[in-house]
C-alpha positions, 0 to 999 in steps of 0.5 A: 865554614866550620867543617873546612880544615883550617890547615887547607885554607889560604891566608885570605880564606882564613882571614875572612873567616876570622873576621866573621868569627870576630864579628859574631863574638862582638855582637854578643848574641851567641850562646855561651857554648857557641861563643867558646867554640867560635873563640877556639876556632878563631884562635886556630884561624889566627895561628894559621894566619900568623904561620902563613905570614911568617912563611911568606916573610921568610920567602921574601927575606930569602930573595937575593938581589944583584948590584942593580937591585934586581931579583936574581933568585932566592938564598937558602934561609940557612945561608945566614 
């Protein structure tokens, strides 16, 4: 999966690959050079997942509710 561009991955795909990377590193049976490459890919996957989560949190925070607590739309994040 290392040839797949991380920026094109969904959160779920990136998280699944990150779990695979962690598992490989925890086993400790990977050569040093491969471990470094895996670690770097894992760090990039982690950053991608964090960015996806932040984006989702901002979208959820922007949902507006009416007096009954029902969603009515989204507010601009700049409405502050």
